[in-house]
DOPA-745111 format. One record per residue (C-alpha): residue number from 1; residue in three letters; x, y, z. Coordinates in Angstrom, 1 decimal. Each point is the difference from the previous one (the first is absolute). Layout:
(node NUM; "ALA"; (X; Y; Z))
...
! end
This chain:
(node 1; "MET"; (13.4; -46.9; 42.0))
(node 2; "GLY"; (-2.2; -1.6; -2.6))
(node 3; "LEU"; (-3.7; -0.4; -0.3))
(node 4; "ASN"; (-2.8; -0.5; 2.6))
(node 5; "ALA"; (-3.6; -0.6; -0.9))
(node 6; "ARG"; (-3.1; -1.8; 1.4))
(node 7; "ILE"; (-2.4; -1.6; -2.5))
(node 8; "ARG"; (-3.6; -0.1; 1.1))
(node 9; "THR"; (-3.5; -0.7; -1.3))
(node 10; "ARG"; (-2.7; 2.7; 0.2))
(node 11; "ASP"; (-1.2; -1.4; 3.3))
(node 12; "GLY"; (3.5; -0.1; 1.6))
(node 13; "TRP"; (1.0; -3.6; -0.5))
(node 14; "ALA"; (3.6; -0.8; -1.0))
(node 15; "VAL"; (0.7; -1.2; -3.6))
(node 16; "PRO"; (2.8; -2.5; 0.5))
(node 17; "HIS"; (2.5; -0.6; -2.7))
(node 18; "ALA"; (-0.9; 3.1; -2.0))
(node 19; "VAL"; (2.9; 1.1; -2.3))
(node 20; "VAL"; (1.3; 3.6; 0.0))
(node 21; "THR"; (1.9; 1.2; -3.1))
(node 22; "VAL"; (1.8; 3.4; 0.0))
(node 23; "THR"; (1.1; 1.7; -3.2))
(node 24; "ASP"; (1.8; 3.3; -0.5))
(node 25; "MET"; (-1.2; 2.8; -2.2))
(node 26; "THR"; (1.4; -1.6; -3.1))
(node 27; "GLY"; (-2.1; -3.1; 0.6))
(node 28; "ALA"; (3.0; -2.2; 1.0))
(node 29; "GLN"; (-0.7; -2.5; 2.9))
(node 30; "VAL"; (2.2; 0.7; 3.0))
(node 31; "LEU"; (-1.6; -2.1; 2.7))
(node 32; "ARG"; (-2.3; -3.0; 0.3))
(node 33; "ALA"; (-1.1; -1.4; 3.3))
(node 34; "GLY"; (-2.7; -2.2; 1.4))
(node 35; "ALA"; (-2.2; 0.6; 3.0))
(node 36; "ASP"; (0.1; -2.4; 3.0))
(node 37; "GLY"; (-2.9; -1.9; 1.5))
(node 38; "GLU"; (-1.2; 3.3; 1.7))
(node 39; "GLY"; (0.0; 1.9; -3.2))
(node 40; "VAL"; (3.2; 2.0; 1.0))
(node 41; "VAL"; (2.8; 0.8; -2.4))
(node 42; "ARG"; (3.4; 0.8; 1.5))
(node 43; "ASP"; (2.9; 0.3; -2.5))
(node 44; "ALA"; (3.4; 1.3; 0.8))
(node 45; "THR"; (1.0; 0.9; -3.5))
(node 46; "GLU"; (1.5; 3.5; 0.0))
(node 47; "LEU"; (-1.6; 2.3; -2.6))
(node 48; "ALA"; (1.3; 3.3; -1.4))
(node 49; "ALA"; (-2.0; 3.0; 1.1))
(node 50; "GLY"; (-2.8; 1.0; -2.3))
(node 51; "PRO"; (-3.5; -1.0; -1.2))
(node 52; "TYR"; (-1.0; -3.6; -0.8))
(node 53; "THR"; (-3.0; -1.9; -1.1))
(node 54; "VAL"; (-1.2; -2.7; 2.3))
(node 55; "ILE"; (-2.3; -2.7; -1.5))
(node 56; "VAL"; (-1.6; -2.6; 2.3))
(node 57; "THR"; (-1.5; -3.2; -1.4))
(node 58; "ALA"; (-1.6; -3.1; 1.6))
(node 59; "VAL"; (-2.0; -2.9; -1.4))
(node 60; "GLY"; (-3.7; 0.8; 0.1))
(node 61; "TYR"; (0.5; 3.8; 0.4))
(node 62; "ALA"; (0.1; 2.9; -2.3))
(node 63; "PRO"; (3.5; 1.5; -0.3))
(node 64; "ALA"; (0.7; 3.3; 1.9))
(node 65; "ALA"; (2.6; 2.6; -1.1))
(node 66; "SER"; (1.2; 3.1; 1.9))
(node 67; "THR"; (3.0; 2.3; 0.1))
(node 68; "ALA"; (2.5; -0.2; 2.8))
(node 69; "LEU"; (2.7; 2.5; 0.8))
(node 70; "VAL"; (3.3; -1.4; 1.3))
(node 71; "THR"; (1.8; 2.3; 2.4))
(node 72; "ALA"; (3.7; 0.7; 0.3))
(node 73; "SER"; (0.2; -2.9; 2.5))
(node 74; "GLY"; (-0.9; -2.4; -2.8))
(node 75; "ARG"; (-3.3; -0.9; 1.7))
(node 76; "ALA"; (-3.6; -0.1; -1.3))
(node 77; "ASP"; (-2.8; -0.5; 2.4))
(node 78; "VAL"; (-3.0; -0.8; -2.2))
(node 79; "GLY"; (-2.4; -0.6; 2.9))
(node 80; "ASP"; (-3.3; -1.9; -0.5))
(node 81; "VAL"; (-0.8; -1.1; -3.6))
(node 82; "VAL"; (-3.6; -1.0; -0.4))
(node 83; "LEU"; (-0.9; -2.6; -2.7))
(node 84; "ALA"; (-3.5; -0.4; -1.4))
(node 85; "ARG"; (-1.0; -3.6; -0.7))
(node 86; "ALA"; (-0.1; -0.7; -3.8))
(node 87; "GLY"; (-3.6; -0.5; -1.0))
(node 88; "GLY"; (-1.2; 0.8; 3.5))
(node 89; "THR"; (-3.2; 1.5; -1.4))
(node 90; "GLU"; (-1.0; -3.3; -1.6))
(node 91; "LEU"; (-2.4; -1.2; 2.6))
(node 92; "PRO"; (-1.1; -3.6; 0.9))
(node 93; "PRO"; (-2.8; -1.3; -2.1))
(node 94; "PRO"; (-3.5; 0.3; 1.6))
(node 95; "GLY"; (-1.4; -3.0; 1.8))
(node 96; "PRO"; (0.7; -2.0; 3.1))
(node 97; "TRP"; (3.5; -0.5; 1.4))
(node 98; "THR"; (1.0; -2.4; 2.8))
(node 99; "ILE"; (2.7; 1.0; 2.5))
(node 100; "ASP"; (2.8; -2.7; 0.0))
(node 101; "PRO"; (1.2; -0.3; 3.7))
(node 102; "VAL"; (3.0; -2.0; -1.0))
(node 103; "HIS"; (1.5; 2.8; -2.0))
(node 104; "SER"; (-1.4; 2.9; 2.1))
(node 105; "SER"; (0.9; 1.3; 3.4))
(node 106; "VAL"; (-1.9; 1.9; 2.8))
(node 107; "ALA"; (2.4; 1.6; 2.3))
(node 108; "ALA"; (0.0; 2.7; 2.8))
(node 109; "VAL"; (2.8; 1.9; 1.7))
(node 110; "ALA"; (-0.2; 1.5; 3.5))
(node 111; "GLN"; (2.6; 1.9; 2.0))
(node 112; "HIS"; (1.5; -1.9; 2.9))
(node 113; "LEU"; (1.5; 1.7; 3.1))
(node 114; "GLY"; (0.1; 3.2; -1.9))
(node 115; "ILE"; (3.3; -0.9; -1.8))
(node 116; "SER"; (-0.7; -2.8; -2.4))
(node 117; "SER"; (-2.7; -1.6; -2.0))
(node 118; "VAL"; (-1.8; -3.4; 0.2))
(node 119; "ARG"; (-1.2; -1.5; -3.2))
(node 120; "GLY"; (-2.8; -2.6; -0.1))
(node 121; "ARG"; (-2.1; -1.6; -2.6))
(node 122; "PHE"; (-3.2; -2.0; -0.4))
(node 123; "ASP"; (0.4; -3.4; -1.6))
(node 124; "GLU"; (-3.6; -0.8; -0.8))
(node 125; "PHE"; (-2.2; 2.3; -2.0))
(node 126; "SER"; (-2.2; 0.0; -3.1))
(node 127; "GLY"; (-1.7; 2.6; -2.2))
(node 128; "ARG"; (-1.6; 1.0; -3.2))
(node 129; "VAL"; (0.3; 3.1; -2.3))
(node 130; "GLU"; (-2.7; 0.9; -2.4))
(node 131; "ILE"; (1.3; 2.3; -2.7))
(node 132; "ALA"; (-2.9; 2.0; -1.5))
(node 133; "GLU"; (-0.3; 1.5; -3.5))
(node 134; "ASP"; (-0.3; 3.4; 1.9))
(node 135; "LEU"; (3.2; -0.5; 2.0))
(node 136; "GLU"; (-1.2; 2.2; 2.9))
(node 137; "LYS"; (-2.8; -2.5; 0.6))
(node 138; "SER"; (2.5; -2.9; 0.6))
(node 139; "ARG"; (-0.2; -1.9; 3.3))
(node 140; "VAL"; (2.3; -2.0; 2.2))
(node 141; "GLU"; (-0.8; -2.3; 2.9))
(node 142; "ALA"; (2.5; -1.8; 2.2))
(node 143; "VAL"; (-0.1; -2.3; 3.1))
(node 144; "ILE"; (3.0; -0.5; 2.3))
(node 145; "GLN"; (0.2; -2.7; 2.6))
(node 146; "ALA"; (1.1; 1.9; 3.1))
(node 147; "ALA"; (1.6; -3.1; 1.6))
(node 148; "SER"; (2.5; -0.3; -2.9))
(node 149; "VAL"; (2.0; 3.0; 1.3))
(node 150; "ASP"; (3.7; -0.7; 0.0))
(node 151; "THR"; (2.8; 2.3; 1.2))
(node 152; "GLY"; (2.6; -2.7; 0.3))
(node 153; "ASN"; (-0.3; -0.1; 3.8))
(node 154; "GLY"; (-2.4; -2.6; 1.5))
(node 155; "MET"; (-0.5; 1.9; 3.4))
(node 156; "ARG"; (-0.7; 3.3; -1.8))
(node 157; "ASP"; (-2.4; -1.7; -2.4))
(node 158; "GLY"; (-1.9; -1.6; 2.9))
(node 159; "HIS"; (-0.4; 3.4; 1.6))
(node 160; "LEU"; (-1.2; 1.6; -3.3))
(node 161; "LYS"; (-2.6; -2.8; -0.2))
(node 162; "SER"; (-1.2; 0.6; 3.5))
(node 163; "ALA"; (-2.8; 2.4; 1.3))
(node 164; "ASP"; (2.6; 2.7; 0.4))
(node 165; "PHE"; (0.2; 0.4; -3.8))
(node 166; "LEU"; (-1.8; -2.0; -2.7))
(node 167; "ASP"; (-2.0; -2.3; 2.3))
(node 168; "VAL"; (-0.1; -2.7; -2.7))
(node 169; "GLU"; (-2.3; -2.3; 1.8))
(node 170; "THR"; (-2.8; 2.6; 0.1))
(node 171; "TYR"; (0.9; 1.7; -3.3))
(node 172; "PRO"; (1.6; -2.6; -2.3))
(node 173; "GLU"; (-0.2; 2.0; -3.2))
(node 174; "ILE"; (1.2; 3.4; -1.2))
(node 175; "THR"; (-2.0; 1.3; -2.9))
(node 176; "TYR"; (0.4; 2.7; -2.6))
(node 177; "ARG"; (-2.7; 1.2; -2.5))
(node 178; "SER"; (0.5; 2.9; -2.4))
(node 179; "THR"; (-2.6; 2.7; -0.3))
(node 180; "GLY"; (1.6; 2.1; -2.7))
(node 181; "LEU"; (3.0; 0.7; -2.2))
(node 182; "GLU"; (1.6; 3.3; -0.7))
(node 183; "PRO"; (2.8; 0.7; -2.6))
(node 184; "ALA"; (3.2; 1.4; 1.4))
(node 185; "GLY"; (2.2; -0.3; -3.2))
(node 186; "SER"; (0.3; -2.0; -3.2))
(node 187; "ASP"; (0.7; -3.2; 1.9))
(node 188; "ARG"; (-1.0; 0.9; 3.6))
(node 189; "TRP"; (-3.3; 0.1; 1.9))
(node 190; "THR"; (-1.4; 0.6; 3.4))
(node 191; "VAL"; (-2.2; -2.9; 1.0))
(node 192; "HIS"; (-2.7; 1.1; 2.5))
(node 193; "GLY"; (-1.3; -2.9; 2.1))
(node 194; "GLU"; (-1.0; -1.4; 3.4))
(node 195; "LEU"; (2.3; -2.1; 2.1))
(node 196; "GLY"; (-1.5; -2.3; 2.6))
(node 197; "MET"; (2.3; -1.1; 2.8))
(node 198; "HIS"; (-0.4; -0.9; 3.6))
(node 199; "GLY"; (-3.7; 0.6; -0.2))
(node 200; "VAL"; (0.3; 3.5; -1.3))
(node 201; "VAL"; (-0.7; 1.2; -3.6))
(node 202; "ARG"; (1.8; 3.2; -1.0))
(node 203; "PRO"; (0.6; 1.8; -3.4))
(node 204; "VAL"; (3.5; -0.6; -1.2))
(node 205; "ASP"; (1.6; 1.3; -3.2))
(node 206; "LEU"; (2.6; -1.9; -2.0))
(node 207; "ASP"; (2.6; 1.7; -2.1))
(node 208; "LEU"; (0.1; -2.4; -3.0))
(node 209; "ALA"; (2.6; -0.3; -2.8))
(node 210; "TYR"; (-0.7; -2.1; -3.1))
(node 211; "LEU"; (3.2; -1.9; -1.0))
(node 212; "GLY"; (-1.2; -1.6; -3.3))
(node 213; "THR"; (-1.7; -3.0; -1.5))
(node 214; "GLY"; (1.6; -3.1; -1.7))
(node 215; "ALA"; (-0.2; -3.7; -0.7))
(node 216; "ASP"; (1.1; -2.5; 2.6))
(node 217; "PRO"; (1.7; -3.4; -0.6))
(node 218; "TRP"; (-3.3; -1.8; 0.8))
(node 219; "GLY"; (-1.9; 1.4; -2.9))
(node 220; "GLY"; (-1.7; 2.8; 1.9))
(node 221; "THR"; (0.1; 3.8; 0.1))
(node 222; "ARG"; (1.1; 1.8; 3.1))
(node 223; "ALA"; (-0.2; 3.6; 1.2))
(node 224; "ALA"; (2.3; 1.3; 2.7))
(node 225; "PHE"; (-0.6; 2.8; 2.5))
(node 226; "ARG"; (1.6; 1.6; 3.0))
(node 227; "ALA"; (-2.0; 1.8; 2.6))
(node 228; "THR"; (0.8; 1.7; 3.3))
(node 229; "ALA"; (-2.1; 1.4; 2.9))
(node 230; "GLU"; (0.5; 1.2; 3.5))
(node 231; "LEU"; (-2.1; -1.2; 2.9))
(node 232; "ARG"; (-0.3; 1.2; 3.7))
(node 233; "ARG"; (-0.5; -2.9; 2.4))
(node 234; "GLU"; (-2.3; 2.1; 2.2))
(node 235; "ASP"; (-2.4; 0.4; -2.9))
(node 236; "PHE"; (-0.6; -3.7; 0.2))
(node 237; "ALA"; (-0.3; -0.2; 3.8))
(node 238; "MET"; (3.5; -1.5; 0.5))
(node 239; "ASN"; (1.2; 2.2; 2.8))
(node 240; "TYR"; (2.7; -2.1; 1.6))
(node 241; "ASN"; (3.0; 2.2; 0.5))
(node 242; "GLN"; (2.6; -1.2; 2.5))
(node 243; "VAL"; (2.2; 3.0; 0.9))
(node 244; "LEU"; (3.6; -0.7; 1.0))
(node 245; "GLN"; (1.9; 1.9; 2.7))
(node 246; "ALA"; (1.4; 2.5; -2.4))
(node 247; "GLY"; (-3.6; 0.9; -1.1))
(node 248; "ILE"; (0.3; -1.7; -3.3))
(node 249; "SER"; (-2.8; -2.1; -1.3))
(node 250; "ALA"; (1.0; -3.6; -0.6))
(node 251; "ILE"; (-2.1; -0.2; -3.2))
(node 252; "GLY"; (-0.8; 3.0; -2.2))
(node 253; "THR"; (-3.6; 1.1; -0.4))
(node 254; "THR"; (0.2; 0.4; -3.8))
(node 255; "LEU"; (0.3; -2.8; -2.5))
(node 256; "ARG"; (1.2; 0.3; -3.6))
(node 257; "VAL"; (-1.8; -2.6; -2.1))
(node 258; "GLU"; (1.9; -1.2; -3.2))
(node 259; "LEU"; (-1.8; -2.2; -2.6))
(node 260; "ASP"; (1.7; -1.6; -3.0))
(node 261; "ILE"; (-2.8; -1.6; -2.0))
(node 262; "GLN"; (-0.2; -2.3; -3.0))
(node 263; "ALA"; (-3.5; -0.7; -1.3))
(node 264; "VAL"; (-0.8; -2.7; -2.7))
(node 265; "GLN"; (-2.6; 0.8; -2.6))
(node 266; "GLY"; (-3.1; -2.1; 0.6))
(node 267; "GLU"; (-2.3; -1.2; 2.8))
(node 268; "SER"; (2.5; -2.4; 1.5))
(node 269; "LEU"; (3.6; -0.9; 0.2))
(node 270; "PRO"; (1.6; -2.6; -2.3))
(node 271; "GLN"; (0.3; -3.5; 1.4))
(node 272; "GLY"; (3.4; -1.5; 0.5))
! end
């Protein structure tokens, strides 16, 4: 019984604490429910069979409205509701922007034993974004300290730093430099670039979503982005692949990279 829905952004991220309002055909409100931290709405209120209007709102997003048909069981499964960010086409002002590592994250997810995932991050990195007047000529450069990898397990981190994987003594830095920018929607782009890791440079594309720009408490202006990419370890000469008795690889060969980036307008970060 009741209403089920999942609230998502255009690039598939959950919109936590969105509000779903349901009205009948007379305009009377019959249900109001909030999404949980995963953007999921589950409400057990029984509704009479018939058509309803479903309105989804969330701070920072444009409202979305649709029609839902409640079946004789009293259930309405709305499915995925996609919200567009309000003002998402208002792009960051041109000029230099400096990535703030304190309020950003560089993470990667790999499959482990074929049944679960291991999530890791890099704690030390820096970067710069140059927003051009002609947006497609914008550039980004970033440097990650390979030895700052952290998966929450010291033994595993030591192995990742060894010659089997990152070989941080020989290749202390992971670098990324963009080579082009291609629109993929009003607030999304494909960033073409080159990733240097473990002594190998390969083309790697980032799926980039722009989340907006605003003032921060320190008197600066910040822009927020999310980006994802998939890497294959063998493309970067990391071929270690212990196979267990069941024929399952201990560590998957594909990595999903997830970047949450805040950049501060200007050539450097504020002091303090």
